C-alpha positions in Angstrom: 162.0 24.9 -87.3 163.7 21.6 -87.1 163.6 19.0 -89.9 165.3 15.8 -90.9 168.3 16.5 -93.1 169.2 12.8 -93.3 166.0 12.1 -95.2 167.3 14.3 -98.0 169.6 13.0 -100.8 173.0 14.4 -99.6 176.3 12.6 -99.5 177.3 11.5 -96.0 180.3 13.9 -95.8 178.0 16.8 -96.6 175.4 15.6 -94.0 178.1 15.5 -91.4 179.3 19.0 -92.3 175.8 20.7 -92.5 173.5 20.6 -89.5 169.8 21.6 -89.4 170.8 24.0 -86.6 173.3 25.8 -88.8 172.6 29.5 -88.0 173.6 30.7 -91.5 171.3 28.1 -93.2 168.5 29.0 -90.8 168.9 32.7 -91.6 168.8 32.0 -95.4 165.7 29.8 -95.0 163.9 32.4 -92.8 164.7 35.2 -95.3 163.4 33.1 -98.2 160.2 32.1 -96.3 159.5 35.7 -95.5 160.1 36.7 -99.2 157.6 34.0 -100.2 155.0 35.2 -97.7 155.3 38.8 -99.0 155.4 37.8 -102.6 151.6 37.7 -103.2 150.7 40.6 -100.9 149.9 43.1 -103.7 147.5 40.9 -105.7 145.9 39.6 -102.6 145.4 43.1 -101.2 143.9 44.4 -104.5 141.5 41.5 -105.0 140.6 41.5 -101.3 139.6 45.2 -101.5 137.6 44.6 -104.8 135.8 41.5 -103.5 135.0 43.2 -100.2 133.5 46.1 -102.0 131.5 43.8 -104.3 130.3 41.7 -101.4 129.2 44.7 -99.4 127.1 45.9 -102.3 125.4 42.5 -102.6 124.6 42.0 -98.9 123.8 45.7 -98.1 120.0 45.3 -98.5 120.0 42.4 -96.0 122.4 43.7 -93.3 122.0 47.4 -93.8 123.8 49.9 -96.0 125.8 51.6 -93.3 127.1 48.4 -91.8 128.1 47.0 -95.2 129.9 50.3 -96.2 131.8 50.4 -92.8 133.0 46.8 -93.3 134.0 47.5 -96.9 135.9 50.6 -95.8 137.8 48.6 -93.1 138.7 45.9 -95.7 140.0 48.5 -98.2 142.0 50.2 -95.4 143.7 47.0 -94.3 144.4 46.2 -98.0 146.1 49.7 -98.3 148.1 49.1 -95.1 149.2 45.7 -96.4 150.6 47.3 -99.6 152.4 50.0 -97.5 153.8 47.2 -95.3 155.0 45.4 -98.5 156.7 48.6 -99.8 158.5 49.1 -96.5 159.7 45.5 -96.6 161.0 45.8 -100.2 163.0 48.9 -99.3 164.5 47.3 -96.2 168.2 46.4 -96.1 167.6 43.5 -93.7 164.8 41.5 -95.1 165.9 38.4 -93.1 165.0 40.1 -89.8 162.5 38.3 -87.6 160.7 41.7 -87.3 159.2 41.3 -90.8 157.7 37.9 -89.9 156.2 39.3 -86.6 154.8 42.3 -88.3 153.3 40.2 -91.1 151.6 38.0 -88.5 150.0 41.1 -87.0 148.9 42.3 -90.4 147.4 38.9 -91.3 145.6 38.6 -88.0 144.0 42.1 -88.4 143.1 41.3 -92.0 141.5 38.0 -91.0 139.5 39.6 -88.2 138.1 42.3 -90.6 137.0 39.6 -93.1 135.7 37.5 -90.3 133.1 40.3 -89.5 131.3 39.3 -92.7 130.5 36.0 -91.0 129.2 37.7 -87.9 127.0 40.2 -89.8 125.5 37.7 -92.3 121.7 37.1 -92.0 121.7 33.3 -91.2 118.0 33.1 -91.7 118.4 34.2 -95.4 120.0 31.1 -96.9 120.8 32.7 -100.3 122.7 35.6 -98.7 124.3 33.2 -96.2 125.5 31.0 -99.1 127.0 33.9 -100.9 128.9 35.2 -97.8 130.1 31.7 -96.9 131.2 30.9 -100.4 133.2 34.2 -100.5 134.8 33.6 -97.2 135.8 30.0 -98.2 137.3 31.4 -101.4 139.2 34.0 -99.5 140.6 31.3 -97.1 141.7 29.1 -100.0 143.6 32.0 -101.6 145.2 32.9 -98.2 146.1 29.3 -97.5 147.9 29.0 -100.9 149.8 32.3 -100.7 150.8 31.8 -97.0 151.7 28.1 -97.2 155.4 28.9 -96.4 154.6 29.5 -92.7 151.7 28.1 -90.6 151.5 31.0 -88.2 150.4 33.8 -90.6 148.3 31.3 -92.4 146.4 30.4 -89.2 146.2 34.1 -88.1 144.5 34.9 -91.4 142.2 32.0 -91.9 140.9 31.1 -88.5 139.4 34.6 -87.9 137.8 34.4 -91.3 136.0 31.0 -91.1 135.5 30.5 -87.3 132.9 33.4 -86.8 130.9 32.2 -89.8 130.9 28.6 -88.6 129.7 29.7 -85.1 127.1 32.0 -86.6 125.7 29.1 -88.8 125.4 26.9 -85.7 123.0 29.5 -84.2 120.4 28.5 -86.7 119.9 25.3 -84.6 118.6 23.4 -87.6 120.1 20.8 -90.0 121.3 23.5 -92.5 123.0 25.5 -89.8 124.6 22.4 -88.2 125.8 21.0 -91.5 127.2 24.4 -92.6 128.9 25.2 -89.3 130.4 21.8 -88.8 131.5 21.7 -92.5 133.3 25.0 -92.1 135.1 23.9 -89.0 136.1 20.6 -90.7 137.4 22.6 -93.7 139.3 24.9 -91.4 141.0 22.0 -89.6 141.9 20.3 -92.9 143.3 23.5 -94.3 145.5 24.0 -91.2 146.7 20.4 -91.4 147.7 20.7 -95.0 149.2 24.1 -94.4 151.4 22.5 -91.7 152.6 19.9 -94.2 153.2 22.4 -96.9 155.3 24.5 -94.5 157.5 21.4 -93.7 157.9 20.5 -97.4 158.8 24.1 -98.3 161.3 24.3 -95.4 163.0 21.0 -96.4 163.2 22.1 -100.0 164.7 25.4 -99.0 167.2 23.6 -96.8 168.1 21.3 -99.7 168.4 24.3 -102.1 170.7 26.3 -99.8 172.8 23.4 -98.7 173.2 22.4 -102.4 174.2 25.9 -103.2 176.7 26.0 -100.4 178.2 22.6 -101.3 178.5 23.8 -105.0 180.1 27.0 -103.9 182.5 25.3 -101.5 183.4 22.8 -104.2 184.0 25.5 -106.7 186.2 27.3 -104.2 188.0 24.0 -103.4 188.6 23.5 -107.1 190.0 27.0 -107.5 192.2 26.4 -104.4 193.3 23.1 -105.8 194.1 24.7 -109.2 196.1 27.4 -107.3 197.9 24.7 -105.3 198.6 22.8 -108.5 200.0 25.9 -110.2 202.2 26.6 -107.1 203.3 22.9 -107.1 204.2 23.1 -110.8 206.1 26.3 -110.2 207.9 24.8 -107.2 208.8 21.6 -109.1 210.1 23.7 -112.1 212.1 25.9 -109.8 213.5 23.0 -107.7 214.3 21.1 -110.9 216.2 24.0 -112.2 218.0 24.7 -109.0 219.0 21.0 -108.6 219.9 20.4 -112.2 222.1 23.4 -112.5 224.7 22.3 -109.9 224.2 18.7 -110.8 225.1 19.4 -114.4 228.4 20.9 -113.2 229.1 18.0 -110.9 228.4 15.4 -113.5 230.1 17.3 -116.3 233.3 17.9 -114.4 233.3 14.3 -113.1 233.1 13.0 -116.7 235.8 15.3 -117.9 238.1 14.2 -115.1 237.2 10.6 -115.6 238.0 10.7 -119.3 241.5 12.2 -118.6 242.6 9.9 -115.8 244.6 6.8 -116.8 243.3 3.3 -116.4 246.7 1.9 -115.4 247.1 0.8 -111.7 248.2 3.4 -109.3 247.0 6.4 -107.4 245.4 8.0 -110.4 243.6 4.8 -111.3 242.1 4.8 -107.8 241.0 8.4 -108.3 239.4 7.3 -111.6 237.3 4.8 -109.6 236.3 7.5 -107.1 235.3 9.9 -109.9 233.2 7.0 -111.3 231.4 6.8 -107.9 230.8 10.6 -108.0 229.3 10.2 -111.5 227.1 7.3 -110.6 225.9 9.0 -107.4 225.0 12.1 -109.5 223.2 10.0 -112.1 221.3 8.3 -109.3 220.2 11.8 -108.0 219.3 12.8 -111.5 217.1 9.7 -111.8 215.3 10.6 -108.7 214.7 14.1 -109.9 213.4 12.8 -113.2 211.1 10.3 -111.4 209.5 13.1 -109.3 209.0 15.2 -112.4 207.4 12.3 -114.3 205.2 11.5 -111.4 204.0 15.1 -111.2 203.1 15.0 -114.9 201.2 11.8 -114.3 199.3 13.3 -111.4 198.4 16.3 -113.5 197.4 14.2 -116.4 200.1 15.8 -118.6 202.2 12.7 -119.4 202.8 12.9 -123.1 204.0 10.3 -125.6 205.0 10.8 -129.2 205.0 8.6 -132.3 207.8 8.3 -134.7 209.7 5.5 -136.5 212.6 3.9 -134.8 214.6 0.6 -134.9 213.4 -1.5 -132.0 216.4 -3.9 -131.7 218.7 -0.9 -131.5 216.8 0.6 -128.6 216.8 -2.7 -126.7 220.6 -3.2 -127.3 221.2 0.4 -126.2 219.4 -0.2 -122.8 220.8 -3.6 -122.2 224.4 -2.6 -123.0 224.3 0.0 -120.2 222.6 -2.3 -117.7 224.9 -5.3 -118.5 227.7 -3.5 -116.8 225.7 -3.3 -113.6 224.6 -6.9 -113.9 228.2 -8.1 -114.4 229.4 -6.1 -111.4 226.8 -8.0 -109.3 227.9 -11.4 -110.8 224.6 -11.8 -112.6 224.0 -13.1 -116.1 221.9 -10.8 -118.4 220.4 -13.1 -121.1 218.4 -11.7 -124.0 216.1 -13.5 -126.4 214.8 -11.4 -129.3 212.1 -13.0 -131.3 211.7 -10.1 -133.7 213.3 -9.4 -137.1 216.5 -7.5 -137.5 216.2 -4.7 -138.2 212.8 -4.2 -136.7 211.4 -0.8 -137.6 208.3 0.2 -135.6 206.3 3.3 -134.8 206.1 4.5 -131.2 207.9 6.6 -128.5 211.5 5.3 -128.4 212.5 7.6 -125.5 209.6 6.5 -123.3 210.1 2.8 -124.2 213.8 3.1 -123.4 212.8 4.7 -120.0 210.4 1.9 -119.1 212.8 -0.9 -120.2 215.6 0.7 -118.2 213.3 0.8 -115.1 212.1 -2.8 -115.5 215.4 -4.4 -116.3 217.2 -2.2 -113.8 214.7 -3.2 -111.1 215.2 -6.9 -111.9 219.0 -6.4 -111.5 218.6 -4.4 -108.3 216.5 -7.0 -106.6 218.5 -10.0 -107.7 221.5 -11.0 -105.7 222.3 -14.3 -107.5 221.3 -16.0 -110.7 220.3 -14.2 -113.8 217.9 -11.8 -115.4 216.3 -12.8 -118.7 214.8 -10.4 -121.2 212.5 -11.8 -123.9 211.0 -9.7 -126.7 208.4 -11.1 -129.1 205.7 -10.0 -131.4 202.2 -10.9 -130.5 200.9 -9.7 -133.9 201.7 -6.9 -136.4 200.7 -4.3 -133.8 201.6 -5.6 -130.3 205.1 -6.3 -128.9 205.6 -8.2 -125.7 208.5 -7.6 -123.3 209.1 -10.1 -120.6 211.7 -9.4 -117.9 212.3 -12.4 -115.6 214.6 -12.6 -112.6 215.7 -15.0 -109.9 215.6 -12.4 -107.2 213.8 -11.9 -103.9 210.3 -12.1 -105.3 207.2 -10.5 -103.9 204.8 -11.9 -101.4 201.1 -12.3 -102.4 199.9 -9.6 -100.0 202.3 -7.1 -101.4 202.0 -8.0 -105.1 198.8 -5.9 -105.7 200.5 -2.8 -104.2 203.8 -2.7 -106.2 202.4 -0.3 -108.8 201.3 2.2 -106.2 203.2 5.4 -105.8 206.0 5.4 -103.1 205.2 1.8 -102.2 208.1 -0.5 -101.4 207.7 -4.0 -100.0 209.2 -3.0 -96.6 211.4 -0.4 -95.1 214.5 -2.6 -95.4 214.2 -2.5 -99.2 214.3 1.2 -99.1 217.5 1.1 -97.1 219.1 -1.7 -99.0 218.2 -1.0 -102.6 217.4 2.7 -102.4 215.0 4.4 -104.8 211.8 6.6 -104.6 209.3 3.8 -105.0 208.0 5.6 -108.2 209.7 3.6 -110.9 207.0 0.9 -111.4 204.2 3.5 -111.0 205.8 5.7 -113.7 206.5 2.7 -115.9 203.0 1.4 -115.9 201.5 4.8 -116.5 203.8 5.3 -119.5 202.9 1.9 -120.8 199.2 2.7 -120.5 199.8 6.1 -122.1 201.3 4.3 -125.1 198.2 2.1 -125.2 199.6 -1.0 -123.4 200.0 -2.2 -119.8 202.4 -4.0 -117.4 201.5 -7.0 -115.3 203.6 -8.9 -112.8 203.7 -12.5 -111.4 206.0 -13.3 -108.6 206.9 -16.0 -106.0 208.6 -15.0 -102.8 212.3 -16.0 -102.7 212.1 -17.4 -106.3 211.8 -14.4 -108.5 209.4 -12.2 -110.5 208.3 -11.8 -114.1 207.2 -8.4 -115.4 205.3 -8.5 -118.8 204.8 -5.3 -120.7 202.6 -5.3 -123.8 202.6 -2.2 -125.9 201.4 -1.4 -129.5 204.4 -0.8 -131.7 203.1 -1.0 -135.3 205.6 -2.4 -137.8 206.7 0.1 -140.4 209.1 0.3 -143.4 211.9 2.8 -143.5 213.9 3.2 -146.8 216.9 5.0 -145.3 218.3 6.6 -142.2 219.3 10.2 -142.7 220.2 13.1 -140.5 216.7 14.5 -140.2 215.6 11.5 -138.0 214.9 11.9 -134.3 217.5 11.5 -131.6 216.6 7.9 -131.1 216.8 7.0 -134.8 220.1 8.7 -135.3 221.4 6.9 -132.3 220.6 3.5 -133.8 222.9 3.8 -136.8 225.8 2.8 -134.6 228.3 4.7 -132.5 231.2 4.5 -135.0 229.1 5.7 -137.9 227.5 8.4 -135.8 230.9 9.6 -134.7 232.1 9.8 -138.2 229.1 11.7 -139.4 229.4 14.0 -136.4 233.0 14.8 -137.1 232.2 15.5 -140.8 229.2 17.6 -140.0 231.0 19.5 -137.3 234.0 20.3 -139.5 234.5 24.0 -139.2 231.5 24.4 -137.1 231.3 27.5 -134.8 229.0 27.4 -131.7 228.0 30.5 -129.7 227.5 29.4 -126.0 225.4 31.8 -123.9 226.0 30.5 -120.3 226.4 32.6 -117.1 227.3 29.8 -114.7 231.1 29.4 -114.9 231.2 25.7 -113.9 228.5 24.8 -116.5 230.4 26.9 -119.0 233.6 24.9 -118.4 231.7 21.6 -118.9 230.0 22.8 -122.1 233.1 24.2 -123.6 235.1 21.0 -122.8 232.3 18.8 -124.2 232.1 20.9 -127.4 235.9 20.8 -127.8 235.7 17.0 -127.6 233.2 17.1 -130.4 235.6 19.1 -132.5 233.7 22.4 -132.8 234.9 26.0 -132.2 233.2 27.7 -129.2 232.7 31.4 -128.3 231.2 32.0 -124.9 229.1 34.9 -123.7 227.6 35.4 -120.2 224.1 36.8 -120.9 221.5 37.4 -123.6 222.6 41.0 -124.4 226.1 39.8 -125.2 224.7 37.0 -127.3 222.6 39.4 -129.3 225.6 41.7 -129.8 227.7 38.8 -131.1 225.0 37.6 -133.5 224.2 41.1 -134.8 227.9 41.4 -135.9 227.1 38.9 -138.6 229.6 36.4 -137.2 229.1 33.0 -139.0 227.8 31.0 -136.0 226.3 27.7 -137.0 224.3 27.2 -133.8 223.6 29.0 -130.6 223.4 27.1 -127.3 221.3 29.4 -125.2 220.8 29.2 -121.4 217.3 30.4 -120.5 218.0 32.0 -117.1 220.7 34.6 -117.4 221.2 38.1 -115.9 220.4 41.3 -117.7 218.5 39.5 -120.5 217.3 35.9 -120.4 217.6 33.4 -123.2 213.9 33.4 -124.0 213.7 37.2 -124.6 217.1 37.2 -126.3 215.8 34.6 -128.8 212.6 36.7 -129.5 214.7 39.7 -130.2 217.1 37.7 -132.4 214.2 36.4 -134.5 212.8 39.9 -134.9 216.2 41.2 -136.0 216.6 38.4 -138.5 213.1 38.9 -139.9 213.6 42.7 -140.3 216.8 42.2 -142.3 215.7 39.1 -144.2 218.4 36.9 -142.8 218.2 33.1 -142.5 217.5 32.1 -138.9 220.4 30.6 -137.0 219.5 27.5 -135.0 219.0 28.2 -131.3 219.0 25.4 -128.8 217.8 25.9 -125.3 220.5 24.6 -123.0 218.7 24.8 -119.7 218.0 23.1 -116.4 214.3 23.7 -116.9 213.0 20.3 -117.9 209.2 20.6 -117.6 207.1 20.2 -120.8 205.8 23.7 -120.3 209.4 25.0 -120.4 210.1 23.2 -123.7 206.9 24.7 -125.2 207.9 28.1 -124.0 211.3 27.8 -125.6 209.9 26.7 -128.9 207.2 29.4 -128.8 210.0 32.0 -128.4 211.6 30.9 -131.7 214.1 28.3 -130.4 214.7 25.2 -132.5 215.4 22.6 -129.8 215.6 22.0 -126.1 218.4 20.1 -124.3 217.8 19.7 -120.6 220.7 19.8 -118.1 222.5 17.7 -117.1 223.2 16.3 -120.5 225.7 13.7 -121.7 228.1 14.2 -124.5 226.2 11.9 -126.8 223.0 13.9 -126.3 224.8 17.1 -127.2 226.3 15.3 -130.2 222.8 14.4 -131.4 221.6 17.9 -131.1 224.6 19.2 -133.1 224.0 16.5 -135.6 220.7 18.1 -136.4 221.7 21.7 -136.4 225.3 22.2 -137.3 226.7 22.9 -140.8 226.2 19.9 -143.0 222.6 19.2 -141.8 219.4 20.7 -143.0 218.6 23.6 -140.8 215.1 23.8 -139.3 212.8 26.7 -139.1 212.2 28.4 -135.7 209.7 26.7 -133.5 210.2 23.3 -135.1 211.9 20.4 -133.2 213.1 17.2 -134.6 
């Protein structure tokens, strides 16, 4: 049966995907319609036999006992056959087969013909008996029309043979009673067939809607599972690629920095080499920035971007960012002007690392897209809660048609920008998402060829800090000043002994040289088993720098075994820092869950390693496993 699927409330894509001629849907609808037709067979057969027997007893004196009993016997026989037919259908493995509908049509036709004999045999001249027979037949038709409304054909095959003979028999009276009764039964039969047809259509459409809805729900559930699997695969791919790229990049950057620091600044061949090493370092840092952008964007897409809240000194963060970018601005011949309309010091609560990242992106972009003139940074407090950052440049500007698109992922104003200025097109997207995650936002106004102004408003609640000590976060410790931090580090590191578990020889050279610059003693092992053996000898190591991916025994399992060994012997836990190229949030959580105290992602700079040592080496308050500063 065909029907109008577009009249039903389905989304347009689902209408396009599902057709009324869909063979699978038609099979399901046919099977359900057959089930509905068979559903009332048992009660109908039982009551049919009982009422046939009762009617035969009532009319036997008028039509003859033998004739009444033969009719009753035929009615009971067809009722029994209907029950057997139902039992066979229930036991069938293929209830959707068209055979069951055909066989049901035959059964309904025979059943209707047998009941129709009552109308043929009724004594039309006896109005009381005729009324009883006609009333019984009308009642039987109503029951059949209701129970067989899922399909017009068995409905008609049952009801037409029941009422039509009685109507024709009444017309043989050739009086007003006969004519009224006969025409009335024919009209009732026509109305019942009309309504049965409408019921069939409504039921078919409802069944179509039910099964299409079930299919859509199933397909969407499967699509969700597939998307989740793809997301897991993507996360694993990003984590793997991040590790595989960060590991050699850490060696490249680390060796470049070591060579750069040892080359003289005096003019000559070595000075030229120093500049070339600087280019290697900058290129590596640019690649690292791209990797970090991709990871941040993947977190944003997955809804896993996280921000933290801690106290930090705002002016220190701003100066830290601008002091790095001022070098780039000076090299381009630009002036980097700063206006700070905030108190000094300005202690606030927020995520210093994320704020530093956004400021670096916004000011770095302003410098990147400005060839002449200046970049102005203005910071002011809107109230006790909100801080406003304005970055204004005299650069190329953005046309009105491109301005609404600049925060979209991978969007760049035109292809030439990508070639001239490089970049992934993710910086502004990530910056705005970070600002929104912190409860703020970023907006931009721009004029083509005149410049742009980016305004970031973020909630940074003012707070009071009595002192700065070594238990503060990386950002807080960094704000006490490079000279004081260096002095504290040297004092804290005095006599410090670090166990370095690193299997990559290049990365080991970088780490050992960096630790040597910080004035600590280093012992290196190449895998987790060797690290455990060293630690179980009760050597006085102050901190362990543990790579996570090593042969024989990885750093995660090595740390678990170390914590178990320390617990069994009642020994104080030695601080363990994950020194790894795995930079995803899940990697950090896995490290902390294993009992590590901290997580330092490769590639790292000397000042980042210094900050970690500041927290965990002798002279600082050691943290318990699983706690990070």
